[in-house]
C-alpha positions in Angstrom: 32.9 -9.5 11.6 31.5 -10.8 14.8 28.1 -11.7 15.1 27.6 -9.0 17.3 29.4 -6.8 15.0 26.9 -8.4 12.1 23.6 -8.4 14.8 24.3 -4.4 14.9 24.5 -3.3 11.8 20.8 -5.0 11.3 19.4 -3.3 13.9 18.6 -0.1 12.3 17.3 -2.0 9.1 15.3 -4.0 10.9 13.3 -1.6 12.8 12.5 0.6 9.7 11.1 -2.5 8.2 9.5 -3.0 11.3 7.7 0.2 11.4 7.1 0.8 7.2 5.8 -3.2 7.8 3.4 -2.3 10.4 2.0 1.0 8.7 1.6 -1.6 4.9 -0.3 -4.1 7.7 -2.8 -2.0 8.7 -3.4 -0.6 5.3 -3.7 -4.1 3.6 -6.3 -4.6 6.5 -8.4 -2.1 5.5 -9.8 -3.9 2.3 -11.7 -5.7 4.9 -13.7 -2.9 5.1 -13.5 -1.6 1.0 -17.1 -1.0 0.5 -19.0 -0.3 -3.3 -18.6 3.7 -4.4 -19.0 5.2 -8.2 -17.3 3.0 -10.9 -17.4 -0.2 -8.2 -21.1 0.2 -8.6 -21.4 -0.8 -12.6 -18.2 -3.1 -12.5 -19.8 -5.2 -9.5 -22.9 -5.2 -11.4 -22.0 -5.8 -15.1 -19.7 -8.6 -13.9 -22.3 -10.7 -12.2 -24.8 -9.8 -15.1 -22.5 -10.5 -18.0 -19.7 -12.2 -16.8 -16.0 -11.0 -17.5 -16.4 -11.6 -21.4 -19.6 -9.8 -21.3 -17.7 -6.5 -19.3 -14.9 -6.6 -21.3 -17.0 -6.3 -24.3 -19.0 -3.9 -22.8 -16.1 -1.5 -22.1 -14.6 -1.7 -25.7 -18.0 -1.0 -27.2 -20.1 1.0 -25.2 -17.0 3.2 -23.4 -13.4 3.7 -24.0 -12.0 0.6 -25.4 -9.9 -0.3 -22.5 -10.2 -4.1 -22.9 -7.4 -5.1 -20.7 -8.7 -2.4 -18.0 -12.3 -4.0 -18.3 -10.8 -7.6 -18.2 -8.8 -7.3 -15.6 -12.5 -5.3 -13.9 -14.2 -8.6 -14.6 -11.6 -10.5 -12.6 -12.0 -8.5 -9.6 -14.8 -8.6 -9.2 -15.9 -11.9 -10.3 -16.7 -13.5 -6.8 -18.8 -10.0 -5.3 -16.4 -8.2 -3.1 -14.3 -10.4 -2.3 -11.5 -9.2 -4.9 -11.8 -5.9 -4.2 -11.2 -6.8 -0.2 -8.4 -9.1 -1.2 -6.6 -6.0 -3.8 -4.7 -3.9 -1.6 -3.1 -6.7 0.1 -2.4 -8.5 -3.5 -0.8 -4.7 -4.3 1.4 -3.8 -1.2 3.0 -7.5 -1.5 3.8 -8.3 -5.2 5.2 -4.2 -4.8 7.3 -4.9 -2.1 8.4 -8.2 -3.1 9.3 -6.8 -6.6 11.0 -4.3 -5.1 13.7 -6.8 -2.9 14.1 -9.1 -6.4 14.8 -6.0 -7.7 17.6 -4.9 -5.4 19.2 -7.8 -5.2 19.5 -8.4 -8.7 20.9 -4.8 -9.6 23.2 -5.8 -6.4 24.6 -8.8 -8.0 25.1 -6.9 -11.2 26.8 -4.0 -9.7 29.1 -6.0 -7.6 27.8 -3.4 -4.6 26.8 -4.6 -0.9 23.1 -4.4 -0.2 22.1 -6.8 3.2 19.0 -8.3 2.4 17.6 -6.6 6.0 18.3 -2.9 3.6 17.0 -3.9 0.8 13.8 -5.5 2.5 13.6 -2.3 4.9 13.7 0.2 1.4 10.7 -2.6 -0.2 8.8 -2.0 2.7 9.2 2.0 2.9 8.9 2.7 -0.8 4.9 1.1 -1.0 4.4 3.6 2.3 5.0 6.4 0.7 3.7 5.8 -3.1 0.2 5.4 -0.9 0.0 8.0 1.8 2.6 10.8 -0.5 0.2 10.4 -3.3 -2.9 13.2 -3.2 -5.4 10.9 -2.8 -4.5 7.6 -1.1 -8.2 5.9 -1.2 -8.0 6.1 -4.9 -3.9 4.6 -4.8 -4.6 1.6 -2.6 -8.2 1.0 -1.7 -10.3 2.0 -4.3 -10.1 -1.0 -7.0 -11.2 1.1 -10.7 -8.1 3.2 -10.0 -5.5 0.9 -8.8 -6.5 -1.2 -11.4 -5.7 1.6 -13.8 -2.8 3.6 -12.0 -1.4 1.7 -9.1 -1.2 -2.1 -10.7 0.4 -0.7 -14.3 3.3 0.6 -12.2 3.9 -2.2 -10.3 3.4 -4.9 -14.1 6.4 -2.8 -14.9 8.5 -3.3 -11.9 8.0 -7.0 -12.4 8.9 -6.2 -16.1 12.2 -4.7 -15.6 13.0 -7.4 -12.9 11.8 -9.7 -16.2 14.2 -8.3 -18.7 17.4 -8.0 -16.4 16.9 -12.1 -15.6 16.5 -12.8 -19.3 19.5 -10.7 -19.9 22.2 -13.5 -19.0 19.9 -16.4 -19.5 21.2 -17.1 -23.6 19.2 -16.2 -26.9 16.2 -18.4 -25.8 15.2 -16.4 -23.0 16.1 -13.0 -24.3 13.7 -14.0 -27.4 11.3 -14.5 -24.6 11.9 -11.9 -22.4 11.2 -9.2 -25.9 8.2 -11.1 -26.9 6.6 -11.3 -23.6 7.2 -7.7 -22.7 6.3 -6.3 -26.4 2.8 -8.3 -25.0 3.2 -6.6 -22.1 3.2 -3.5 -23.5 -0.1 -3.8 -25.7 -2.0 -4.8 -22.3 -0.8 -1.9 -20.7 -1.5 0.0 -23.1 -5.2 -1.0 -23.3 -5.4 -0.9 -19.4 -3.9 2.4 -18.5 -3.2 5.5 -21.0 -2.0 7.3 -17.8 1.0 5.0 -17.4 1.6 4.0 -21.3 2.3 7.9 -21.8 4.3 8.3 -18.2 6.1 4.9 -19.7 6.9 6.6 -23.0 8.7 9.7 -21.2 10.4 7.5 -18.9 11.8 5.8 -21.7 14.0 8.7 -22.6 14.1 10.4 -18.9 16.6 9.4 -16.0 15.4 9.1 -12.7 16.0 12.7 -11.5 14.0 14.3 -14.7 11.1 12.3 -13.1 11.6 14.9 -10.7 11.2 17.6 -12.7 8.2 16.1 -14.9 6.0 15.6 -11.2 7.0 19.3 -10.3 5.5 20.3 -13.8 2.2 18.6 -13.4 2.2 19.6 -10.0 2.5 23.2 -11.3 0.4 22.8 -14.0 -2.9 21.0 -12.6 -2.4 21.8 -9.3 -2.8 19.3 -6.3 -6.4 17.8 -7.1 -5.9 17.4 -10.8 -7.4 14.5 -12.0 -4.5 14.6 -15.1 -2.0 15.3 -12.7 -3.6 12.7 -10.1 -3.3 10.0 -13.1 0.0 10.7 -14.1 1.4 11.2 -10.8 1.7 7.3 -9.4 3.4 6.4 -12.3 6.1 8.7 -12.7 6.1 8.8 -8.2 7.4 5.3 -8.2 10.6 5.6 -10.6 10.8 8.9 -8.6 11.5 7.1 -5.2 13.3 4.0 -6.4 15.5 6.5 -8.0 16.2 8.7 -4.7 16.5 5.3 -3.2 19.6 4.5 -5.4 20.7 7.9 -4.5 20.4 7.6 -1.0 22.3 4.1 -0.9 25.0 5.8 -3.4 25.6 8.3 -1.1 25.6 6.2 2.3 28.1 3.3 0.7 30.1 6.7 0.0 30.4 8.0 3.3 30.8 4.4 4.8 34.2 4.1 3.3 35.2 7.2 4.6 34.1 7.3 7.7 35.3 5.4 11.0 33.6 3.0 12.3 32.2 5.2 15.5 30.8 7.7 12.9 29.3 5.5 10.6 27.4 3.7 13.3 26.1 7.3 14.6 25.5 8.5 10.6 22.9 4.8 11.0 21.6 6.0 14.2 20.6 9.4 12.4 19.6 8.2 9.0 17.5 5.7 11.0 16.0 7.7 13.4 14.9 10.5 10.0 13.3 7.4 8.2 11.3 6.4 11.3 10.4 10.3 11.9 9.5 10.2 8.3 6.9 7.1 8.6 5.6 8.4 11.9 4.8 12.0 9.8 2.5 9.7 8.0 0.6 8.3 10.7 -2.2 11.2 10.7 -3.1 10.2 7.3 -3.0 6.3 8.0 -5.5 7.1 11.3 -7.1 9.5 8.8 -8.4 6.8 6.0 -8.8 3.6 8.4 -11.5 5.4 10.8 -13.2 6.9 7.3 -13.5 3.7 5.9 -14.0 1.9 8.7 -17.0 4.4 9.3 -18.5 4.1 5.5 -18.3 0.3 5.8 -20.7 0.5 8.8 -23.0 2.9 7.3 -22.9 0.8 3.7 -23.8 -2.1 5.7 -26.6 -1.2 7.3 -28.0 0.4 4.4 -27.4 -2.3 2.1 -29.2 -4.7 4.6 -32.2 -2.4 4.8 -31.9 -2.1 1.2 -31.6 -6.1 0.5 -34.7 -6.6 2.7 -37.1 -4.4 0.9 -36.6 -5.5 -2.6 -36.6 -9.0 -1.3 -40.5 -7.9 -0.1 -41.0 -7.2 -4.0 -40.2 -3.1 -3.7 -38.9 -2.3 -7.3 -38.0 1.5 -5.9 -35.7 2.1 -2.3 -34.2 4.6 -1.0 -30.5 5.7 -0.8 -28.3 7.9 0.9 -25.0 8.9 -0.6 -21.9 7.8 1.3 -19.0 9.7 -0.1 -15.5 8.4 0.2 -12.4 10.5 -0.9 -14.4 12.9 -3.2 -15.5 9.9 -5.3 -18.9 10.0 -7.5 -22.2 8.6 -5.8 -25.6 8.4 -7.0 -27.2 12.0 -7.4 -24.3 13.8 -7.8 -24.0 13.9 -11.5 -26.0 13.9 -14.0 -25.0 13.4 -17.7 -27.1 13.2 -20.7 -27.9 9.4 -20.2 -28.9 10.4 -16.9 -28.2 9.6 -13.4 -25.3 6.7 -14.1 -24.2 6.4 -10.8 -27.9 5.5 -9.8 -28.5 3.2 -12.0 -25.4 1.4 -11.9 -26.6 0.8 -8.1 -30.3 0.1 -8.8 -28.6 -2.4 -11.1 -26.5 -4.0 -8.5 -29.8 -4.4 -6.1 -31.8 -5.4 -9.4 -34.4 -3.0 -8.9 -35.9 -0.4 -11.4 -34.2 3.2 -9.4 -33.1 4.3 -6.0 -35.2 7.3 -4.7 -32.8 9.7 -2.3 -33.4 10.3 1.0 -32.0 12.5 3.5 -30.3 11.4 6.9 -32.2 12.4 10.0 -30.4 14.3 12.4 -27.2 13.4 10.3 -27.2 10.1 11.6 -26.1 7.1 9.0 -28.4 4.7 7.4 
């Protein structure tokens, strides 16, 4: 194969990788504009006041017992808001890297050709679909409490598969270590996300194609906006996308052995155009997410400055205007038997006794 032929074969994959990579770069950069809302207020406040051990104990004794979830929330908010801002980039990087390593490992094990540019392209397209094919892109990538509970477990599961495949050919000691490690990781995941644990148990007895049927059933049963549907969506969506990608690869290799060189070139161009078209179809969602996130960050920063100035002057009660995003809970929205938990956490975050609702003037943000 001549260098010109090799280069021409790589161009479609590189074009797809560039398109998907651009989407992911923008998505990761949106972490800069992440600001607290809903559970963020409580996690940031309690981590600052109690530390990682304290918030972990608080989760276990007063909330839901998910100690791994509480621990990771504590780690995320240890440096204030820096952790939630960096988390989206970390998730996308570890997911894409894991997909490339998994693809390379499986190609070697099965003796199939898998050019690195094609693996990179697939590894960048899948995260873009995972985020923007989700019913709630903000929660899938940018809202730390949800990404810790429902996106990160799928990535950990992916790397556990990579570890198991690596250990399989490294002797008894490596296999034994992998078994013990996976068991420990299972305990960790069980206290990180009950939804992922349930999905993992189902997938243990299902082929990848069956995940499609499960997703369809969940969608029918709960609807696109259903919380239970969303919680299980990410855990099923990643193996579903992996299965579809594998089927596409097998179909492509089957066609490549039956088509003439010119026909293969046409097929490659058509599939590249279709993939780029699908990525282009995600642009409105990316633009909407970026606009909403940036606008809220600007309003949040202005309000944050005002509240901190009032608190520094000795105010014990400050006005707060809810800044909504992605349907998440803000103060004055949800009151339980213990009162308005979101308002209580915001007050704790700003170290004041209470917050009071204020109305926007003329629709302007504070």
